[in-house]
C-alpha positions as CSV (number, residue, x, y, z in Angstrom):
1,M,6.3,29.6,-16.7
2,K,5.8,26.2,-18.4
3,R,8.8,26.8,-20.7
4,L,11.0,27.7,-17.7
5,F,9.9,24.5,-15.9
6,D,10.7,22.5,-19.0
7,L,14.0,24.0,-19.5
8,V,15.2,23.6,-15.9
9,F,14.1,20.1,-15.5
10,S,15.3,18.9,-18.9
11,V,18.8,20.2,-18.1
12,I,18.7,18.5,-14.7
13,G,17.4,15.4,-16.3
14,L,20.1,15.3,-19.0
15,I,22.9,15.9,-16.5
16,V,21.7,13.2,-14.1
17,C,21.0,10.7,-16.9
18,L,24.3,11.3,-18.7
19,P,26.1,8.2,-17.2
20,L,23.0,6.1,-18.0
21,F,23.0,7.5,-21.6
22,V,26.6,6.3,-22.0
23,L,25.8,2.8,-20.6
24,I,22.7,2.4,-22.8
25,A,24.6,3.6,-25.9
26,F,27.2,0.9,-25.2
27,L,24.7,-1.8,-24.8
28,I,22.9,-0.8,-28.0
29,K,26.1,-0.8,-30.0
30,C,27.1,-4.2,-28.6
31,N,23.7,-5.8,-29.3
32,S,23.1,-4.7,-32.9
33,R,24.4,-2.8,-35.8
34,G,23.2,0.7,-36.3
35,P,23.0,4.1,-34.6
36,V,22.3,4.7,-30.9
37,F,19.4,7.0,-31.5
38,F,16.2,6.4,-33.5
39,I,15.2,9.7,-35.0
40,Q,11.7,10.1,-36.5
41,K,9.7,13.0,-37.8
42,R,6.7,13.8,-35.6
43,V,4.1,16.6,-35.8
44,G,4.5,19.3,-33.2
45,K,2.7,22.6,-32.2
46,G,1.0,24.2,-35.2
47,F,1.6,21.1,-37.3
48,R,5.3,21.9,-37.5
49,L,7.4,18.8,-38.1
50,F,10.3,18.1,-35.8
51,K,12.9,15.3,-35.2
52,L,12.0,13.2,-32.2
53,Y,14.8,11.3,-30.4
54,K,14.6,7.9,-28.8
55,F,17.1,5.2,-28.1
56,R,17.0,2.7,-30.9
57,T,15.2,-0.4,-29.8
58,M,14.7,-2.0,-33.2
59,I,16.9,-3.3,-36.0
60,T,18.2,-0.7,-38.5
61,D,15.6,0.4,-41.1
62,A,12.8,-1.2,-39.1
63,S,10.3,1.4,-40.3
64,Q,10.9,0.2,-43.9
65,K,10.4,-3.4,-42.9
66,G,7.0,-3.2,-41.1
67,L,4.3,-1.0,-39.6
68,Q,4.8,2.3,-37.7
69,V,3.2,0.7,-34.6
70,T,4.5,-2.3,-32.7
71,A,2.9,-5.2,-30.9
72,V,4.4,-7.6,-28.4
73,G,6.7,-10.1,-30.1
74,D,7.5,-7.8,-33.0
75,P,10.6,-9.5,-34.5
76,R,12.2,-6.1,-35.3
77,I,12.7,-5.3,-31.6
78,T,16.3,-6.1,-30.4
79,K,17.1,-7.9,-27.1
80,V,18.2,-4.6,-25.5
81,G,15.3,-2.9,-27.1
82,R,12.8,-5.1,-25.2
83,F,14.2,-4.0,-21.9
84,L,14.4,-0.3,-22.9
85,R,10.8,-0.4,-24.1
86,K,9.5,-2.2,-21.0
87,T,11.2,0.3,-18.7
88,K,10.5,3.3,-20.9
89,I,14.2,4.2,-20.8
90,D,14.1,4.5,-24.6
91,E,12.0,7.7,-24.2
92,L,14.7,9.6,-22.1
93,P,16.4,11.2,-25.1
94,Q,13.2,13.2,-25.6
95,L,14.6,15.4,-22.9
96,I,16.8,16.8,-25.7
97,N,13.6,17.7,-27.6
98,V,12.3,19.4,-24.4
99,F,15.5,21.3,-24.0
100,K,15.4,22.4,-27.7
101,G,11.7,23.6,-27.3
102,D,10.2,21.0,-29.7
103,M,8.3,19.4,-26.8
104,S,7.3,19.9,-23.2
105,L,7.6,17.5,-20.3
106,V,3.9,17.2,-20.2
107,G,1.5,17.4,-23.1
108,P,-0.2,15.3,-25.8
109,R,2.1,12.7,-27.3
110,P,3.6,13.6,-30.6
111,E,2.3,11.5,-33.5
112,V,3.6,10.6,-36.9
113,P,2.2,12.7,-39.8
114,K,0.3,9.7,-41.3
115,Y,-2.0,9.3,-38.2
116,V,-2.3,13.1,-37.7
117,E,-3.7,13.5,-41.2
118,I,-6.4,10.8,-40.5
119,F,-7.6,12.8,-37.5
120,R,-6.6,16.3,-38.7
121,D,-9.8,18.0,-37.4
122,D,-9.1,16.8,-33.9
123,Y,-5.4,17.8,-34.1
124,Q,-6.4,21.3,-35.0
125,D,-7.1,21.7,-31.3
126,I,-4.6,19.3,-29.9
127,L,-1.7,20.9,-31.6
128,K,-2.3,24.4,-30.3
129,I,0.1,23.4,-27.6
130,K,3.5,21.6,-27.7
131,P,3.5,17.8,-27.5
132,G,4.9,16.2,-24.4
133,I,6.8,13.2,-23.0
134,T,3.9,12.2,-20.8
135,D,0.1,12.9,-20.3
136,Y,-3.1,11.0,-19.5
137,A,-2.7,8.9,-22.7
138,T,0.8,7.8,-21.8
139,I,-0.3,6.5,-18.5
140,E,-3.4,4.8,-19.8
141,F,-1.5,3.1,-22.6
142,R,1.7,2.3,-20.7
143,D,1.6,-1.2,-22.3
144,E,0.5,-0.2,-25.7
145,E,2.3,-3.0,-27.3
146,G,0.3,-5.5,-25.2
147,V,-2.9,-3.7,-26.1
148,L,-2.1,-3.9,-29.9
149,E,-1.2,-7.6,-29.6
150,K,-4.9,-8.5,-29.4
151,F,-5.6,-7.1,-32.8
152,E,-5.2,-9.2,-35.9
153,D,-4.1,-6.0,-37.7
154,P,-2.2,-3.8,-35.1
155,E,-2.3,-0.7,-37.3
156,D,-6.0,-1.0,-38.0
157,G,-6.6,-1.5,-34.3
158,Y,-4.4,1.5,-33.5
159,I,-6.3,3.8,-35.9
160,R,-9.8,2.6,-35.1
161,E,-9.7,2.0,-31.4
162,V,-6.5,3.1,-29.6
163,L,-5.9,6.5,-31.3
164,P,-9.5,7.8,-30.8
165,I,-9.2,7.1,-27.0
166,K,-5.8,8.8,-27.0
167,I,-7.3,11.8,-28.7
168,K,-10.1,12.1,-26.1
169,L,-7.4,12.0,-23.3
170,Y,-5.3,14.6,-25.2
171,K,-8.4,16.9,-25.2
172,K,-8.9,16.1,-21.5
173,Y,-5.3,17.4,-20.9
174,L,-6.2,20.6,-22.8
175,E,-9.1,21.2,-20.4
176,D,-7.1,20.4,-17.3
177,S,-3.7,21.8,-18.2
178,G,-1.8,23.8,-15.5
179,F,1.2,23.5,-13.3
180,F,-0.4,21.2,-10.7
181,T,-1.9,19.0,-13.4
182,D,1.6,18.7,-14.9
183,V,3.2,17.8,-11.6
184,K,0.5,15.2,-10.9
185,L,1.0,13.6,-14.3
186,I,4.8,13.5,-13.9
187,V,4.4,11.8,-10.4
188,L,1.8,9.3,-11.8
189,T,4.2,8.5,-14.7
190,L,7.2,7.8,-12.5
191,T,5.0,5.7,-10.2
192,K,3.8,3.6,-13.0
193,I,7.3,3.1,-14.3
194,V,8.7,2.1,-10.9
195,R,5.8,-0.3,-10.3
196,G,6.5,-1.9,-13.7
């Protein structure tokens, strides 16, 4: 049932968003050199690695020029990228991941291998299901860059304070997961985005 839900709505989403995808691709290419998409390895269900798609919001090779987390004012973020991040439009290509079956519309956010290994015991439970585009943690940390800005070392703050809270919220989703929970979280996410 969940896979059918994901498949139907990812197809609808990709069709509806296609004109927007073309516009965003044009703006990204006009604003900075490099590819339209940012592709990064994330850890999926059963600790299987997959390629996650986002619109590129940073300079080319940004991951080699800084941390894997970003705070407000990160100089690697492009002008167009700031807008895409603020509106969460940069996340839309993950509908491709949902269509492919790597992800679900709703589920714990997929993390990079480095951070999963630090909390591997917790992820043994979390990664029994597919990661998703949105969940409780996505809503709670909608302005994650703003949260990380208060830390002298954003990565240390992410590992010590932010990610442990996210993990608790991921486990809350595991307890609550179901069709009506997924619909509620999708509605809450869209509401948060619209309200800015």
